[in-house]
PyMOL CGO cylinders between C-alpha atoms (Angstrom):
from pymol import cmd
from pymol.cgo import CYLINDER

trace = [
    CYLINDER, 78.10, 99.99, 111.31, 77.82, 103.13, 113.43, 0.3, 1, 1, 1, 1, 1, 1,
    CYLINDER, 77.82, 103.13, 113.43, 76.38, 101.19, 116.34, 0.3, 1, 1, 1, 1, 1, 1,
    CYLINDER, 76.38, 101.19, 116.34, 79.13, 98.59, 116.07, 0.3, 1, 1, 1, 1, 1, 1,
    CYLINDER, 79.13, 98.59, 116.07, 81.71, 101.40, 116.19, 0.3, 1, 1, 1, 1, 1, 1,
    CYLINDER, 81.71, 101.40, 116.19, 80.20, 102.44, 119.52, 0.3, 1, 1, 1, 1, 1, 1,
    CYLINDER, 80.20, 102.44, 119.52, 80.68, 98.92, 120.92, 0.3, 1, 1, 1, 1, 1, 1,
    CYLINDER, 80.68, 98.92, 120.92, 84.10, 98.11, 119.44, 0.3, 1, 1, 1, 1, 1, 1,
    CYLINDER, 84.10, 98.11, 119.44, 87.07, 100.20, 118.29, 0.3, 1, 1, 1, 1, 1, 1,
    CYLINDER, 87.07, 100.20, 118.29, 86.21, 101.62, 114.85, 0.3, 1, 1, 1, 1, 1, 1,
    CYLINDER, 86.21, 101.62, 114.85, 89.50, 100.36, 113.39, 0.3, 1, 1, 1, 1, 1, 1,
    CYLINDER, 89.50, 100.36, 113.39, 88.58, 96.80, 114.39, 0.3, 1, 1, 1, 1, 1, 1,
    CYLINDER, 88.58, 96.80, 114.39, 85.08, 97.12, 112.94, 0.3, 1, 1, 1, 1, 1, 1,
    CYLINDER, 85.08, 97.12, 112.94, 86.16, 98.56, 109.59, 0.3, 1, 1, 1, 1, 1, 1,
    CYLINDER, 86.16, 98.56, 109.59, 89.08, 96.15, 109.11, 0.3, 1, 1, 1, 1, 1, 1,
    CYLINDER, 89.08, 96.15, 109.11, 86.87, 93.19, 110.05, 0.3, 1, 1, 1, 1, 1, 1,
    CYLINDER, 86.87, 93.19, 110.05, 84.26, 94.20, 107.51, 0.3, 1, 1, 1, 1, 1, 1,
    CYLINDER, 84.26, 94.20, 107.51, 86.97, 94.76, 104.88, 0.3, 1, 1, 1, 1, 1, 1,
    CYLINDER, 86.97, 94.76, 104.88, 88.39, 91.27, 105.42, 0.3, 1, 1, 1, 1, 1, 1,
    CYLINDER, 88.39, 91.27, 105.42, 84.96, 89.63, 105.41, 0.3, 1, 1, 1, 1, 1, 1,
    CYLINDER, 84.96, 89.63, 105.41, 83.91, 91.43, 102.23, 0.3, 1, 1, 1, 1, 1, 1,
    CYLINDER, 83.91, 91.43, 102.23, 87.12, 90.23, 100.56, 0.3, 1, 1, 1, 1, 1, 1,
    CYLINDER, 87.12, 90.23, 100.56, 86.34, 86.64, 101.62, 0.3, 1, 1, 1, 1, 1, 1,
    CYLINDER, 86.34, 86.64, 101.62, 82.79, 87.04, 100.33, 0.3, 1, 1, 1, 1, 1, 1,
    CYLINDER, 82.79, 87.04, 100.33, 84.04, 88.15, 96.89, 0.3, 1, 1, 1, 1, 1, 1,
    CYLINDER, 84.04, 88.15, 96.89, 86.62, 85.36, 96.72, 0.3, 1, 1, 1, 1, 1, 1,
    CYLINDER, 86.62, 85.36, 96.72, 83.99, 82.72, 97.58, 0.3, 1, 1, 1, 1, 1, 1,
    CYLINDER, 83.99, 82.72, 97.58, 81.67, 84.13, 94.93, 0.3, 1, 1, 1, 1, 1, 1,
    CYLINDER, 81.67, 84.13, 94.93, 84.47, 84.16, 92.36, 0.3, 1, 1, 1, 1, 1, 1,
    CYLINDER, 84.47, 84.16, 92.36, 85.45, 80.54, 93.04, 0.3, 1, 1, 1, 1, 1, 1,
    CYLINDER, 85.45, 80.54, 93.04, 81.83, 79.38, 92.97, 0.3, 1, 1, 1, 1, 1, 1,
    CYLINDER, 81.83, 79.38, 92.97, 81.40, 81.23, 89.66, 0.3, 1, 1, 1, 1, 1, 1,
    CYLINDER, 81.40, 81.23, 89.66, 84.50, 79.50, 88.30, 0.3, 1, 1, 1, 1, 1, 1,
    CYLINDER, 84.50, 79.50, 88.30, 83.06, 76.12, 89.30, 0.3, 1, 1, 1, 1, 1, 1,
    CYLINDER, 83.06, 76.12, 89.30, 79.71, 76.90, 87.66, 0.3, 1, 1, 1, 1, 1, 1,
    CYLINDER, 79.71, 76.90, 87.66, 81.30, 78.06, 84.37, 0.3, 1, 1, 1, 1, 1, 1,
    CYLINDER, 81.30, 78.06, 84.37, 81.33, 74.44, 83.22, 0.3, 1, 1, 1, 1, 1, 1,
    CYLINDER, 81.33, 74.44, 83.22, 77.55, 74.39, 83.63, 0.3, 1, 1, 1, 1, 1, 1,
    CYLINDER, 77.55, 74.39, 83.63, 74.96, 76.62, 81.94, 0.3, 1, 1, 1, 1, 1, 1,
    CYLINDER, 74.96, 76.62, 81.94, 76.14, 80.22, 81.38, 0.3, 1, 1, 1, 1, 1, 1,
    CYLINDER, 76.14, 80.22, 81.38, 73.83, 82.54, 83.40, 0.3, 1, 1, 1, 1, 1, 1,
    CYLINDER, 73.83, 82.54, 83.40, 72.74, 85.90, 82.02, 0.3, 1, 1, 1, 1, 1, 1,
    CYLINDER, 72.74, 85.90, 82.02, 73.94, 89.10, 83.70, 0.3, 1, 1, 1, 1, 1, 1,
    CYLINDER, 73.94, 89.10, 83.70, 70.51, 89.66, 85.26, 0.3, 1, 1, 1, 1, 1, 1,
    CYLINDER, 70.51, 89.66, 85.26, 70.67, 86.41, 87.23, 0.3, 1, 1, 1, 1, 1, 1,
    CYLINDER, 70.67, 86.41, 87.23, 74.43, 86.27, 87.75, 0.3, 1, 1, 1, 1, 1, 1,
    CYLINDER, 74.43, 86.27, 87.75, 75.04, 85.91, 91.50, 0.3, 1, 1, 1, 1, 1, 1,
    CYLINDER, 75.04, 85.91, 91.50, 78.56, 87.31, 91.16, 0.3, 1, 1, 1, 1, 1, 1,
    CYLINDER, 78.56, 87.31, 91.16, 77.23, 90.61, 89.71, 0.3, 1, 1, 1, 1, 1, 1,
    CYLINDER, 77.23, 90.61, 89.71, 74.69, 90.85, 92.52, 0.3, 1, 1, 1, 1, 1, 1,
    CYLINDER, 74.69, 90.85, 92.52, 77.46, 90.16, 95.02, 0.3, 1, 1, 1, 1, 1, 1,
    CYLINDER, 77.46, 90.16, 95.02, 79.63, 92.92, 93.56, 0.3, 1, 1, 1, 1, 1, 1,
    CYLINDER, 79.63, 92.92, 93.56, 76.72, 95.40, 93.71, 0.3, 1, 1, 1, 1, 1, 1,
    CYLINDER, 76.72, 95.40, 93.71, 76.12, 94.42, 97.34, 0.3, 1, 1, 1, 1, 1, 1,
    CYLINDER, 76.12, 94.42, 97.34, 79.79, 94.89, 98.22, 0.3, 1, 1, 1, 1, 1, 1,
    CYLINDER, 79.79, 94.89, 98.22, 79.89, 98.26, 96.43, 0.3, 1, 1, 1, 1, 1, 1,
    CYLINDER, 79.89, 98.26, 96.43, 76.84, 99.43, 98.36, 0.3, 1, 1, 1, 1, 1, 1,
    CYLINDER, 76.84, 99.43, 98.36, 78.23, 98.16, 101.65, 0.3, 1, 1, 1, 1, 1, 1,
    CYLINDER, 78.23, 98.16, 101.65, 81.57, 99.87, 101.02, 0.3, 1, 1, 1, 1, 1, 1,
    CYLINDER, 81.57, 99.87, 101.02, 79.72, 103.08, 100.27, 0.3, 1, 1, 1, 1, 1, 1,
    CYLINDER, 79.72, 103.08, 100.27, 78.05, 102.85, 103.70, 0.3, 1, 1, 1, 1, 1, 1,
    CYLINDER, 78.05, 102.85, 103.70, 81.39, 102.11, 105.36, 0.3, 1, 1, 1, 1, 1, 1,
    CYLINDER, 81.39, 102.11, 105.36, 82.86, 105.18, 103.67, 0.3, 1, 1, 1, 1, 1, 1,
    CYLINDER, 82.86, 105.18, 103.67, 79.97, 107.32, 104.90, 0.3, 1, 1, 1, 1, 1, 1,
    CYLINDER, 79.97, 107.32, 104.90, 80.50, 106.07, 108.46, 0.3, 1, 1, 1, 1, 1, 1,
    CYLINDER, 80.50, 106.07, 108.46, 84.27, 106.56, 108.23, 0.3, 1, 1, 1, 1, 1, 1,
    CYLINDER, 84.27, 106.56, 108.23, 84.06, 110.14, 107.03, 0.3, 1, 1, 1, 1, 1, 1,
    CYLINDER, 84.06, 110.14, 107.03, 80.94, 111.46, 108.76, 0.3, 1, 1, 1, 1, 1, 1,
    CYLINDER, 80.94, 111.46, 108.76, 80.30, 109.75, 112.09, 0.3, 1, 1, 1, 1, 1, 1,
    CYLINDER, 80.30, 109.75, 112.09, 81.65, 111.02, 115.41, 0.3, 1, 1, 1, 1, 1, 1,
    CYLINDER, 81.65, 111.02, 115.41, 82.51, 107.47, 116.57, 0.3, 1, 1, 1, 1, 1, 1,
    CYLINDER, 82.51, 107.47, 116.57, 85.11, 107.13, 113.81, 0.3, 1, 1, 1, 1, 1, 1,
    CYLINDER, 85.11, 107.13, 113.81, 86.93, 110.36, 114.58, 0.3, 1, 1, 1, 1, 1, 1,
    CYLINDER, 86.93, 110.36, 114.58, 89.95, 108.47, 115.97, 0.3, 1, 1, 1, 1, 1, 1,
    CYLINDER, 89.95, 108.47, 115.97, 90.45, 106.43, 112.82, 0.3, 1, 1, 1, 1, 1, 1,
    CYLINDER, 90.45, 106.43, 112.82, 90.07, 109.55, 110.67, 0.3, 1, 1, 1, 1, 1, 1,
    CYLINDER, 90.07, 109.55, 110.67, 92.89, 111.14, 112.66, 0.3, 1, 1, 1, 1, 1, 1,
    CYLINDER, 92.89, 111.14, 112.66, 95.03, 108.02, 112.17, 0.3, 1, 1, 1, 1, 1, 1,
    CYLINDER, 95.03, 108.02, 112.17, 94.38, 107.94, 108.43, 0.3, 1, 1, 1, 1, 1, 1,
    CYLINDER, 94.38, 107.94, 108.43, 94.77, 111.69, 107.82, 0.3, 1, 1, 1, 1, 1, 1,
    CYLINDER, 94.77, 111.69, 107.82, 97.76, 112.16, 105.49, 0.3, 1, 1, 1, 1, 1, 1,
    CYLINDER, 97.76, 112.16, 105.49, 99.18, 108.76, 106.50, 0.3, 1, 1, 1, 1, 1, 1,
    CYLINDER, 99.18, 108.76, 106.50, 100.64, 108.08, 103.06, 0.3, 1, 1, 1, 1, 1, 1,
    CYLINDER, 100.64, 108.08, 103.06, 102.48, 111.36, 102.58, 0.3, 1, 1, 1, 1, 1, 1,
    CYLINDER, 102.48, 111.36, 102.58, 104.74, 110.94, 105.63, 0.3, 1, 1, 1, 1, 1, 1,
    CYLINDER, 104.74, 110.94, 105.63, 108.31, 109.75, 105.19, 0.3, 1, 1, 1, 1, 1, 1,
    CYLINDER, 108.31, 109.75, 105.19, 109.33, 109.15, 108.79, 0.3, 1, 1, 1, 1, 1, 1,
    CYLINDER, 109.33, 109.15, 108.79, 109.20, 105.34, 108.61, 0.3, 1, 1, 1, 1, 1, 1,
    CYLINDER, 109.20, 105.34, 108.61, 108.43, 104.74, 112.30, 0.3, 1, 1, 1, 1, 1, 1,
    CYLINDER, 108.43, 104.74, 112.30, 106.46, 101.68, 113.39, 0.3, 1, 1, 1, 1, 1, 1,
    CYLINDER, 106.46, 101.68, 113.39, 103.37, 103.83, 113.91, 0.3, 1, 1, 1, 1, 1, 1,
    CYLINDER, 103.37, 103.83, 113.91, 103.63, 105.16, 110.34, 0.3, 1, 1, 1, 1, 1, 1,
    CYLINDER, 103.63, 105.16, 110.34, 103.92, 101.61, 109.01, 0.3, 1, 1, 1, 1, 1, 1,
    CYLINDER, 103.92, 101.61, 109.01, 100.79, 100.61, 110.95, 0.3, 1, 1, 1, 1, 1, 1,
    CYLINDER, 100.79, 100.61, 110.95, 98.91, 103.61, 109.56, 0.3, 1, 1, 1, 1, 1, 1,
    CYLINDER, 98.91, 103.61, 109.56, 100.02, 102.68, 106.07, 0.3, 1, 1, 1, 1, 1, 1,
    CYLINDER, 100.02, 102.68, 106.07, 98.93, 99.05, 106.55, 0.3, 1, 1, 1, 1, 1, 1,
    CYLINDER, 98.93, 99.05, 106.55, 95.52, 100.20, 107.76, 0.3, 1, 1, 1, 1, 1, 1,
    CYLINDER, 95.52, 100.20, 107.76, 95.16, 102.40, 104.68, 0.3, 1, 1, 1, 1, 1, 1,
    CYLINDER, 95.16, 102.40, 104.68, 96.10, 99.55, 102.34, 0.3, 1, 1, 1, 1, 1, 1,
    CYLINDER, 96.10, 99.55, 102.34, 93.69, 97.10, 103.99, 0.3, 1, 1, 1, 1, 1, 1,
    CYLINDER, 93.69, 97.10, 103.99, 90.85, 99.59, 103.66, 0.3, 1, 1, 1, 1, 1, 1,
    CYLINDER, 90.85, 99.59, 103.66, 91.89, 100.55, 100.14, 0.3, 1, 1, 1, 1, 1, 1,
    CYLINDER, 91.89, 100.55, 100.14, 91.73, 96.92, 99.01, 0.3, 1, 1, 1, 1, 1, 1,
    CYLINDER, 91.73, 96.92, 99.01, 88.09, 96.64, 100.01, 0.3, 1, 1, 1, 1, 1, 1,
    CYLINDER, 88.09, 96.64, 100.01, 87.15, 100.24, 99.20, 0.3, 1, 1, 1, 1, 1, 1,
    CYLINDER, 87.15, 100.24, 99.20, 88.31, 99.67, 95.62, 0.3, 1, 1, 1, 1, 1, 1,
    CYLINDER, 88.31, 99.67, 95.62, 84.93, 98.07, 94.90, 0.3, 1, 1, 1, 1, 1, 1,
    CYLINDER, 84.93, 98.07, 94.90, 83.41, 101.56, 94.90, 0.3, 1, 1, 1, 1, 1, 1,
    CYLINDER, 83.41, 101.56, 94.90, 84.96, 104.49, 93.03, 0.3, 1, 1, 1, 1, 1, 1,
    CYLINDER, 84.96, 104.49, 93.03, 83.73, 107.26, 95.32, 0.3, 1, 1, 1, 1, 1, 1,
    CYLINDER, 83.73, 107.26, 95.32, 84.91, 105.43, 98.42, 0.3, 1, 1, 1, 1, 1, 1,
    CYLINDER, 84.91, 105.43, 98.42, 88.29, 104.72, 96.88, 0.3, 1, 1, 1, 1, 1, 1,
    CYLINDER, 88.29, 104.72, 96.88, 88.88, 108.31, 95.83, 0.3, 1, 1, 1, 1, 1, 1,
    CYLINDER, 88.88, 108.31, 95.83, 87.69, 109.81, 99.10, 0.3, 1, 1, 1, 1, 1, 1,
    CYLINDER, 87.69, 109.81, 99.10, 89.89, 107.42, 101.11, 0.3, 1, 1, 1, 1, 1, 1,
    CYLINDER, 89.89, 107.42, 101.11, 92.91, 108.24, 98.91, 0.3, 1, 1, 1, 1, 1, 1,
    CYLINDER, 92.91, 108.24, 98.91, 92.30, 111.97, 99.19, 0.3, 1, 1, 1, 1, 1, 1,
    CYLINDER, 92.30, 111.97, 99.19, 91.84, 111.77, 102.96, 0.3, 1, 1, 1, 1, 1, 1,
    CYLINDER, 91.84, 111.77, 102.96, 94.99, 109.70, 103.45, 0.3, 1, 1, 1, 1, 1, 1,
    CYLINDER, 94.99, 109.70, 103.45, 97.11, 111.89, 101.20, 0.3, 1, 1, 1, 1, 1, 1,
    CYLINDER, 97.11, 111.89, 101.20, 97.53, 109.23, 98.49, 0.3, 1, 1, 1, 1, 1, 1,
    CYLINDER, 97.53, 109.23, 98.49, 97.03, 111.71, 95.67, 0.3, 1, 1, 1, 1, 1, 1,
    CYLINDER, 97.03, 111.71, 95.67, 98.99, 109.69, 93.14, 0.3, 1, 1, 1, 1, 1, 1,
    CYLINDER, 98.99, 109.69, 93.14, 96.83, 106.61, 93.80, 0.3, 1, 1, 1, 1, 1, 1,
    CYLINDER, 96.83, 106.61, 93.80, 93.70, 108.72, 93.37, 0.3, 1, 1, 1, 1, 1, 1,
    CYLINDER, 93.70, 108.72, 93.37, 95.06, 110.04, 90.09, 0.3, 1, 1, 1, 1, 1, 1,
    CYLINDER, 95.06, 110.04, 90.09, 95.85, 106.50, 88.89, 0.3, 1, 1, 1, 1, 1, 1,
    CYLINDER, 95.85, 106.50, 88.89, 92.32, 105.36, 89.74, 0.3, 1, 1, 1, 1, 1, 1,
    CYLINDER, 92.32, 105.36, 89.74, 90.85, 108.27, 87.80, 0.3, 1, 1, 1, 1, 1, 1,
    CYLINDER, 90.85, 108.27, 87.80, 93.09, 107.65, 84.80, 0.3, 1, 1, 1, 1, 1, 1,
    CYLINDER, 93.09, 107.65, 84.80, 92.03, 103.99, 84.60, 0.3, 1, 1, 1, 1, 1, 1,
    CYLINDER, 92.03, 103.99, 84.60, 88.36, 104.82, 84.07, 0.3, 1, 1, 1, 1, 1, 1,
    CYLINDER, 88.36, 104.82, 84.07, 87.28, 103.63, 80.66, 0.3, 1, 1, 1, 1, 1, 1,
    CYLINDER, 87.28, 103.63, 80.66, 84.95, 106.03, 78.84, 0.3, 1, 1, 1, 1, 1, 1,
    CYLINDER, 84.95, 106.03, 78.84, 82.81, 103.05, 77.80, 0.3, 1, 1, 1, 1, 1, 1,
    CYLINDER, 82.81, 103.05, 77.80, 82.17, 102.27, 81.49, 0.3, 1, 1, 1, 1, 1, 1,
    CYLINDER, 82.17, 102.27, 81.49, 80.55, 105.63, 82.15, 0.3, 1, 1, 1, 1, 1, 1,
    CYLINDER, 80.55, 105.63, 82.15, 76.83, 105.21, 82.84, 0.3, 1, 1, 1, 1, 1, 1,
    CYLINDER, 76.83, 105.21, 82.84, 74.17, 106.86, 84.99, 0.3, 1, 1, 1, 1, 1, 1,
    CYLINDER, 74.17, 106.86, 84.99, 75.15, 105.09, 88.21, 0.3, 1, 1, 1, 1, 1, 1,
    CYLINDER, 75.15, 105.09, 88.21, 78.78, 106.08, 87.68, 0.3, 1, 1, 1, 1, 1, 1,
    CYLINDER, 78.78, 106.08, 87.68, 77.79, 109.73, 87.22, 0.3, 1, 1, 1, 1, 1, 1,
    CYLINDER, 77.79, 109.73, 87.22, 75.67, 109.60, 90.38, 0.3, 1, 1, 1, 1, 1, 1,
    CYLINDER, 75.67, 109.60, 90.38, 78.67, 108.22, 92.29, 0.3, 1, 1, 1, 1, 1, 1,
    CYLINDER, 78.67, 108.22, 92.29, 80.87, 111.03, 90.98, 0.3, 1, 1, 1, 1, 1, 1,
    CYLINDER, 80.87, 111.03, 90.98, 78.20, 113.49, 92.11, 0.3, 1, 1, 1, 1, 1, 1,
    CYLINDER, 78.20, 113.49, 92.11, 78.40, 111.96, 95.61, 0.3, 1, 1, 1, 1, 1, 1,
    CYLINDER, 78.40, 111.96, 95.61, 82.18, 112.38, 95.53, 0.3, 1, 1, 1, 1, 1, 1,
    CYLINDER, 82.18, 112.38, 95.53, 81.79, 116.05, 94.69, 0.3, 1, 1, 1, 1, 1, 1,
    CYLINDER, 81.79, 116.05, 94.69, 79.32, 116.43, 97.57, 0.3, 1, 1, 1, 1, 1, 1,
    CYLINDER, 79.32, 116.43, 97.57, 81.89, 114.80, 99.89, 0.3, 1, 1, 1, 1, 1, 1,
    CYLINDER, 81.89, 114.80, 99.89, 84.61, 117.17, 98.73, 0.3, 1, 1, 1, 1, 1, 1,
    CYLINDER, 84.61, 117.17, 98.73, 82.36, 120.18, 99.37, 0.3, 1, 1, 1, 1, 1, 1,
    CYLINDER, 82.36, 120.18, 99.37, 81.75, 119.21, 103.00, 0.3, 1, 1, 1, 1, 1, 1,
    CYLINDER, 81.75, 119.21, 103.00, 83.68, 120.89, 105.80, 0.3, 1, 1, 1, 1, 1, 1,
    CYLINDER, 83.68, 120.89, 105.80, 85.57, 117.65, 106.44, 0.3, 1, 1, 1, 1, 1, 1,
    CYLINDER, 85.57, 117.65, 106.44, 87.71, 118.11, 103.31, 0.3, 1, 1, 1, 1, 1, 1,
    CYLINDER, 87.71, 118.11, 103.31, 88.12, 121.87, 103.60, 0.3, 1, 1, 1, 1, 1, 1,
]
cmd.load_cgo(trace, "trace")
């Protein structure tokens, strides 16, 4: 992803990946709906679960590139506090659209979603995401992701 951001504008690269990951999930969901009439697969062999894990991992890498790589500095500047502004100019609307496109795909990974919301100034959205976490969904991988979020918040980028 970093290398692609050197060759193309980072905004184009990240939005393209976001759109393609959304298409990937939709195709998997429709193929799962078609196969529901057949034999019910177990969770271990469910291709939709594997697809969601892949997307979550890929989004995590996109988030790392967005927040830590020098090539994406321009897009970080564009996204910085883009939700908290009330000016309503065309540029602000474009910044808001970019945030919402990325948020739609980043929502497949909790750490990425929260870090994007915090970076863009969407504090209420971050709070809503945190309030929707079910205590029964908390497991080791979730706790490791929260640990990564805390590491992100401790970096100079968020200070």
